[in-house]
N, C-alpha and C positions, 0 to 999 in steps of 0.2 A: 504494500500500500504506500510505502514511503518513496519508492523509486521514481515515480513521475515527478515528484517535487524536486528531486535533485536535478533533473533535466531542465526544469523551469528556472532554476537558480543560475545556471551557466549563462544564458543570454542576458540576464540582468547584470552580470558582472561587466559586460562590454557596453551596456547602455549609456553610462555616463560619458564615455569617450565620444559618442555620437553628438552629444550636446555641444562639444567644442569643435565641430567640423567646420572647415573652410571650403568654399567653392571658388574655383578659378575658371574664368572664361578665356579660352585660348583661341586666337584667330591666326591661322597660318598665312603664308604669302599668297596662296591661291584663293583666300577668302573663306575657307571652310572654318566653321565655328565648332569648337568642342569644349565640353565642360569636364573639369577634372578636380580631384581632391588634392592633388599635388601641384606645386607651382609649375608653370609652363617652361619649355626650353628657352634659352636666351635668344634664339633666332626667331622666335614666334612672339607676336604681340600678345601680352597677357593683361588681364584685368581681374582684380580680386572682387568678387561679387558679394560674398557674405562672410562676415567675421562676427561671430556671436560673442558679445561681451556682456558682462554683468553691468547693469546700470549703476551709475554713481549714486551714492546716497544723497538724499535731498538735504539742502541746507536749512529749509524752513522747518519749524517744529511741527509735529503732527497736529492735525486739526482735532480739537476736543469738541465733543458734542455738548450742547447746552441742554442738559437733562431737565433743568427746571422749566425752561421754555417749552420743551416738548411735552412735559407733564401738564402745563397750563393749557396748551393747545388741545391736548387730549380731553381734559376736563371740560373745556369750552365746547368741543364737538359733542361730548356726552350730554351736556346740559341742553344743547340745541336739539339733539335727537330725542331726549326725554320730553322736551317741550312739544315737539311735533307729535309724539305718540299720545301725550295727554290731550292735545288739541283734537286728535282724531277720535279718541275715546269719549270726549265730551268734557266740559268743564265741571267744576265742583258743584254739586247739587245740594242746596240747603236742606232738602228733604231728608238727607242722610245725617243730620245732626243728632245728638244724643236724645234730645227730647222727641224729635220726630221718630227716631228709631224705637223709643220706648212706647210711644203711642201706637206705632205700627205693630209692635209686638203684642200689645193688648188687643188690638183689633184682630190680629191673626189668631191669637188664642181663642177669641170668641168665635171666629170663623171655623177654627179647627174643632172646637167643642160642638158647634152646631152641625158640622158635617159628620162628626162622629156619632152624634145622637140620631141624625137622620138615617144613618146606616145601621141603626140599632146596636151601637157600640156599648161596651160596658166600661165603667170607670172613666168616662170621657173627661171629667174635670180633674183627674189625677195628673199632677205635673210631669210625672215620668212618661205617661202616655202621650201627653201633649208634646214633650220634647222628642219622643220617638217619631211621632207623626211629622213634626216639623223637620227633623233630620231626613226623613224619607222624601219630603217634598222639596227640599233645598237642592238646587243643582250643584254638582260637584265641580271643584276647580280642576284645572289640568293636572296638577300634582296629585290631588286626591284620586282622580281617575286612574292615573298611572300606578299609584300605590294599590288601588283596588284590583287592577288587572294583575299586578305582580303577586298579590296575596292569593288571588283565584288560581293563577298558574301554579303557585307553590302548593296550594291545597290539592289541586288535581294531580300534581306529580306525586305527592305523598299518598294519595288514595290509590293511584296506579301501582305504586311500590308496595303498598300494603296488600292489594289484591294479588300481586305477583308473589309476594312472600307467603301468602296464605295457601297457595296451590301446592 
């Protein structure tokens, strides 16, 4: 298993020498152009085309990033995006103040009790029953939906495992 790697190593040894290659353009007396890695004969017109050299280091200091400015720009963009999103969702509604929420809860409790009694429910005025009905009627947020799906999948996986283990 190790032998192929030995053969890959040999070409890599000669690779750095190729980085320092020079190319010469040789034009003889008849006008024929040839390219060579070695200098041309003295009787032939020669021109050195490529000489690879390392670049000289820069005299100027490296440019430092202004992190504080970038952070401020990011925060500004974030505030603008949040403002756009809140404008799309709608502005603040005074109906959702604490007093309005309390009144709405009382009204919804009355509606829940009335609906429960209309359906011949038992213990309709019990706070636990009201809380359960309210939670059943409240739409779930995205994270609550994802959590419920994950819990259902875990429960189904456990049930399938228990059925397989019982066989």
